C-alpha positions as CSV (number, residue, x, y, z in Angstrom):
1,M,50.7,-51.2,-76.8
2,A,47.7,-50.0,-74.8
3,S,46.1,-47.0,-76.0
4,R,45.8,-43.8,-73.7
5,S,42.2,-42.5,-72.9
6,T,41.1,-39.7,-74.7
7,D,38.5,-38.7,-72.0
8,P,40.2,-35.4,-70.4
9,K,37.7,-35.8,-67.4
10,H,38.5,-39.2,-66.2
11,G,37.8,-38.1,-62.6
12,R,34.3,-36.8,-63.2
13,W,32.6,-39.8,-61.3
14,I,34.6,-39.3,-58.2
15,L,32.7,-36.2,-56.7
16,P,29.1,-37.7,-57.0
17,I,30.3,-40.8,-55.4
18,V,31.8,-38.9,-52.5
19,V,28.6,-36.8,-52.0
20,V,26.3,-39.9,-52.2
21,G,28.6,-41.5,-49.3
22,M,28.3,-38.3,-47.2
23,V,24.7,-38.4,-47.4
24,L,24.4,-41.9,-46.6
25,F,26.7,-41.4,-43.5
26,T,24.7,-38.8,-42.3
27,W,21.4,-40.5,-42.7
28,I,22.6,-43.6,-40.6
29,F,24.1,-41.5,-37.9
30,V,20.9,-39.3,-37.4
31,N,18.8,-42.2,-37.2
32,G,21.2,-44.1,-34.9
33,L,20.2,-41.2,-32.2
34,G,17.5,-41.9,-29.6
35,P,14.4,-39.6,-29.5
36,A,15.0,-35.9,-27.9
37,E,13.8,-35.7,-24.3
38,T,11.7,-32.9,-23.1
39,G,10.9,-31.3,-19.8
40,V,12.6,-30.5,-16.7
41,I,14.7,-33.1,-15.0
42,G,13.2,-34.1,-11.7
43,A,9.9,-32.4,-12.2
44,E,6.7,-34.2,-11.4
45,P,3.7,-33.9,-13.6
46,G,1.9,-30.5,-13.0
47,D,4.8,-29.0,-11.5
48,S,5.8,-25.4,-13.0
49,T,9.3,-24.3,-12.9
50,T,10.1,-20.6,-13.5
51,T,13.6,-19.3,-13.9
52,T,14.2,-15.7,-13.8
53,T,17.7,-14.3,-15.2
54,S,18.7,-10.9,-14.2
55,A,20.9,-8.7,-15.9
56,P,24.1,-7.5,-14.3
57,G,23.0,-4.5,-12.1
58,S,19.3,-5.2,-11.8
59,T,17.1,-6.0,-8.7
60,T,14.6,-8.4,-8.3
61,T,11.6,-7.6,-5.9
62,T,9.9,-10.2,-3.9
63,A,6.5,-9.4,-2.3
64,V,6.8,-10.2,1.5
65,P,3.5,-10.9,3.4
66,V,2.7,-8.0,5.8
67,D,2.3,-9.0,9.6
68,P,-1.5,-9.4,10.5
69,A,-0.8,-7.1,13.5
70,V,0.4,-4.6,11.3
71,I,-2.6,-4.7,8.8
72,A,-4.9,-4.6,12.0
73,Y,-3.2,-1.5,13.2
74,L,-3.2,0.4,10.1
75,E,-6.8,-0.4,9.3
76,A,-7.7,1.1,12.7
77,I,-5.7,4.2,12.3
78,A,-7.3,4.5,8.8
79,A,-10.8,4.3,10.4
80,K,-9.7,7.0,13.0
81,T,-8.5,9.1,10.3
82,T,-11.7,9.2,8.7
83,Q,-13.5,9.7,11.8
84,V,-11.4,12.6,12.8
85,R,-12.0,14.2,9.4
86,G,-15.7,13.9,9.7
87,M,-15.6,15.3,13.2
88,L,-13.4,18.4,11.6
89,D,-16.0,19.0,9.0
90,G,-18.9,18.6,11.7
91,G,-17.3,21.2,14.0
92,N,-17.0,23.7,11.1
93,T,-20.3,23.1,10.1
94,I,-21.9,23.6,13.6
95,N,-20.2,26.5,14.3
96,A,-20.7,28.2,11.0
97,N,-24.6,27.4,11.1
98,W,-24.7,29.0,14.6
99,D,-22.9,32.0,13.7
100,D,-25.5,32.4,10.8
101,R,-28.3,31.5,12.6
102,E,-30.4,34.2,11.4
103,N,-30.3,32.7,8.0
104,T,-29.8,29.0,9.0
105,G,-32.5,29.1,11.5
106,V,-30.6,26.7,13.7
107,G,-31.7,27.1,17.6
108,F,-29.3,27.2,20.7
109,S,-30.5,23.7,22.0
110,D,-29.8,22.0,18.7
111,T,-26.3,23.6,18.7
112,R,-25.4,22.8,22.1
113,A,-26.5,19.1,21.6
114,A,-24.5,18.8,18.3
115,L,-21.4,20.4,20.1
116,T,-21.9,18.0,23.0
117,D,-22.1,15.0,20.8
118,L,-19.0,16.2,19.0
119,A,-16.9,16.3,22.1
120,A,-18.2,12.9,23.1
121,E,-17.2,11.2,19.9
122,A,-13.9,13.0,20.4
123,G,-13.6,11.3,23.9
124,L,-14.4,8.1,22.3
125,V,-11.6,8.2,19.8
126,A,-9.1,9.0,22.2
127,S,-10.0,6.1,24.5
128,E,-10.0,3.6,21.5
129,L,-6.7,4.7,20.6
130,A,-5.5,4.3,23.9
131,E,-6.5,0.7,24.1
132,L,-5.2,-0.3,20.3
133,P,-2.4,-2.8,20.5
134,V,0.7,-1.0,18.8
135,P,3.1,-3.2,16.8
136,V,6.3,-1.6,18.2
137,E,8.3,-4.7,17.2
138,Q,7.2,-4.7,13.6
139,I,7.0,-1.0,12.8
140,P,10.2,1.2,13.6
141,G,9.2,4.4,15.0
142,I,5.6,3.6,15.5
143,A,5.8,4.2,19.4
144,E,6.7,7.7,19.1
145,A,4.2,8.3,16.4
146,H,1.4,6.6,18.2
147,A,2.2,8.6,21.2
148,N,1.6,11.8,19.0
149,L,-1.5,10.5,17.9
150,L,-2.6,10.1,21.5
151,S,-1.4,13.8,22.4
152,G,-3.4,15.0,19.3
153,A,-6.5,13.1,20.2
154,D,-6.5,14.6,23.9
155,S,-6.0,18.1,22.3
156,I,-8.9,17.5,20.2
157,V,-11.0,16.4,23.1
158,S,-10.1,19.4,24.9
159,A,-11.2,21.7,22.2
160,A,-14.4,20.1,21.7
161,N,-15.2,20.5,25.3
162,G,-14.1,24.1,24.8
163,M,-16.6,24.6,22.3
164,V,-19.4,23.3,24.6
165,A,-18.2,25.6,27.3
166,G,-18.2,28.5,24.7
167,I,-21.7,27.8,23.8
168,N,-22.8,28.0,27.2
169,S,-20.8,31.2,28.1
170,S,-22.3,34.7,28.3
171,D,-19.8,36.2,25.9
172,T,-20.6,36.8,22.4
173,G,-18.7,33.9,21.0
174,E,-15.2,34.5,21.9
175,T,-14.6,31.3,23.9
176,R,-16.4,29.2,21.3
177,R,-14.4,30.7,18.3
178,A,-11.1,30.3,20.1
179,A,-11.9,26.6,21.0
180,L,-12.9,26.1,17.4
181,E,-9.5,27.1,16.1
182,N,-7.8,25.0,18.6
183,F,-10.0,22.2,17.4
184,R,-9.0,22.7,13.9
185,V,-5.4,22.8,14.7
186,A,-5.4,19.6,16.9
187,A,-7.5,17.8,14.1
188,Q,-5.1,18.6,11.6
189,A,-2.2,17.6,13.4
190,F,-3.7,14.3,14.2
191,L,-4.5,13.8,10.5
192,D,-1.1,14.8,9.6
193,T,0.6,12.2,11.9
194,A,-1.9,9.6,11.0
195,E,-1.5,9.8,7.3
196,A,2.4,9.4,7.7
197,I,2.2,6.1,9.6
198,P,1.7,3.9,6.4
199,A,5.1,5.1,5.3
200,L,6.7,3.8,8.6
201,A,5.4,0.4,7.8
202,G,6.8,0.4,4.3
203,I,3.5,0.5,2.9
């Protein structure tokens, strides 16, 4: 009669065998795979691929090149804005120096020449604006804005000529001072219109 095993742990060798088998199977499976591929499918060497993922509700802004005609127009208006601002400062200074001539020592001939030059510069601004190409198809509302600029430039010319007439008049400065006030109003209206134009172009 066969004797029964006295070892109560007769299955203690089964678990290690199973573990070794799993490790061996995993090693064989992993080594059977090919090398991992990297890169972007279809991309040539030197290409750069950028993917942007937007969250729901977010917007992506893409820069759009500005039309060269619009750029040229805006640059011209900016130049005229600077010029008119300088003319406004000049008109104020010329008249202030003449009104205070006892202290400034400025003479009549110099004052009249300065006002005449100012009127000539105003006329040049108006004529150059009239010849400036206006991008009416690219900027909505620019036709009306440019018409207001032309009207403002003409008002500046009229007021500047009024100051020349005033300095030559026999009154005590009433004509010249009234023309100066008109000059200030016209110049400021021109500046306000000109400074609003970039917004029409979306810039």
